[in-house]
N, C-alpha and C positions, 0 to 999 in steps of 0.2 A: 738218414739226414735229409735225403731228398723227399721222402714221404712226409716228414715233419714240416718241411717248407710248403708242400702242397696243401696239407691240412690247415696250416696257418693262413695261407692265401685264401682258401675256401671260407674260413671263419671271417676274415676281413671283408670279403665280398658279400657274405651273408649279412653281416652287421650293417654294411653300407646300403644294401638293398632295403633292409628294415627301416633305416633312418630316412632314406629318400622316399619310401612309400608312406611313412608316417607324415613327413612334411607335405607331401602331395595331398594326402587325405585331409589334414588340418586346413590346408589352403582352400580346398574345395568347400569346406564348411563356412568360410568367411562370407559375410554379406557384402553386397556391392555398396560402395560409398563414393561420395564426391570429395576429393581432397581440397582442403581450404588453403589458400595462399598464406593467410595470417590468422592465427587463432585469436579469438576474442578474449582478452585478459580481464576486461572490466565486467564484473557481474551485473547483468541487467535486472531491472526490477520486474518481478512477475506481475504484469499489469492485469488488473481486473480480477485477481484471485478472490478478493473479498466479495465482489458482486456475485460470483458464481456460487460461493459458499452460502450466500443469503438468498439464492434464487427461489427457494421455497416460499419466501415471503412476497415474491413479486406479484402473484395473482391476488393475494390479500390486499396489497397496496392498491392494485388496480380497481378492486371492488369496494374499497373503503370510502366512506363518505367524508367530505371535508368539513372539519370543525372551523367555521369562519371566525368564531369568537377567540379561540385559543391558538390559532395558527401563528407561526413565526414569520417574520419578514426579513429581508436582506439588511435593513437598517439595524435590527437587533442582532443579526448574525455577525455583521462587521463591528458593531459596537463592543462586542465581547472579545475582540481580538486587538492586540497591540498594533498589528499591521496586516495587510493582506497576505495570507499564507501562514501566519503565526498560529500556534496552538491556541484554542479558545481558553479563556480564563474561566475559573469556577465562580459562578455568580451567587452561590448559596453557601451557607456555613459548612465547613468541613472539619474533620478531626485534625488535631494538631500533630498527630503522629506523622513523621517524615515518610514512612513507608506505606502510608495509606493508599489503598488501591484494590486491585483484584475484586473480590466479591462485594466489597463495600460500594464500589463504583458501578460494577457490572449489574448489580441488582436493578438499576434503572436504565443504564446506558447500553446494555448488551442488545436488548430488543426494543427499547423505547417504551412508550405507553404514557398515559396521563398520570401525573403526580398531583394528587389533590392538595397536598401541603403547599405546593408552589403554584398551583393552578396553571400548569403548563405541561407540554409534552417533552419528555426527556429526549434529547438528541441521541441518535444511535452512533456508537463509536465505530469507525471503519477499521479499527485494529484491536479487537478484543483480546488478542493473544499477548499484547504488551500490558503487563499487569502493574508496573510501577508508575501509576498514572501521574503522580505529583512530580515526577522527574521532568515533565514538560508542562503540565497544567498547574497553574498557581492560582490561589484565591484572588478574586477580584477586589475584595475589600479586606484590608489588614489593619492592625493596630500600629504598625510600624510606619515611620516617616521615611519616604524615599528621597533621595537627593534630587534637588531640582535640576532640570535640564531643558534643552530646547528641542527635544524630540517631537516630531509631528508625524501623523499617519500619512502614508502614501495613498493616493487615490486608488480605489478598488476598480477592477474592470467592470464596465457597463454590461448589462444583460442584453443579448441579442444584437450586438454590434460587431461581432467578429466572424460572421459567416462569410464564406468565400463568395457565394452568390445569393441573390434574393431568394429566400425560401429554402436554402440548403441548410443542413444540420450545423448548428454552431460548433465552433472549435472549443477544446478544453483549455481554459485560460490559466491553468495551474499545474504544478507538478503532480504526478500520480503517486509518488512515494508516500507511503503511509495513508494514502487515500484510495486504496485499491477497491474499496467497496463504494461504488457509485450510488447505490441505493440509500446509503446512510444519510446523504445530504439532499438527494434529488427525488426521493420517494417517501411515502408514509406521512403520517400526521405531523411529524416534527420537522419536515422539510420546509425551508422558507418558500413562501407562496410564489415568489418570482422565479425560482429555479426548480420548482416541482415539475417533473416530467409527466406527460399525459400517457406514456406507454412504458411503465415499469416492467411489464411482462417481456419486453424485448431485452433479454439479458446481455447480449453481446454488444455493449455500448460502443466500443471502439470500432465496430464494423462501420459505423457512420460518423462518429465523432472522433476527430483526430486531435492530438495534442499540439499546442503551439510551441512547446519546448520539450523535446524528447531527448535532450542530451543528458547522459548519465556519467558522472565522473566520480572517481574516488577522492576523498579528502585526505590530506596528509595527516600524519600522526600528530596529535595535539600533545605538546609538552608544556606543563605549567611552569612558568618561571619561578625560580627560588627568590622570593622577595626578602628573605632573611639574610642573604649574603650582603656583606659590606665591602 
């Protein structure tokens, strides 16, 4: 009986040794880290992902000659939007299919280029991964009559008036969400001449240009009201 107790004690000590050694070994493999007082629960927007994905076109934009006849201006840029920051409307005829998008739109708007039919350069989309284009972009001209209202456009920000100091890089006057590709609007032949940059080869745009509004918040769950209830 005494011998059995000694063997049991030896087994318990051996198992304890293995457990402590394994814990010590695994702890030694952990990397050093800085504990955070509060974890960030709001997912932040990955800024500038699009511009890095299109960085291979930056040098082409820098060496590209400017087409003075067919270049866009800020007037036409804002005329094609209901308000500053709104998705641009579609100024040309489109298919009536509700799910139109993907390759039909990306044929011209993924990389831009001159479209002979419309005698204009197709703007480059900053978010080619979003394929249901007509979910946000609607035709500019329709056969339907909209209800009259007193809606008016808000004034768009002026160019070159929001720099911190004279000669300093201008700040970004808009949200970056869904506009991660800076080159889509600020470089290439389809870029409005007033905001076309002279240095598209400098890919890390936010190294110098900071956003005037970097607040990111989650919107609440949208619930459509039941209008059929009495």
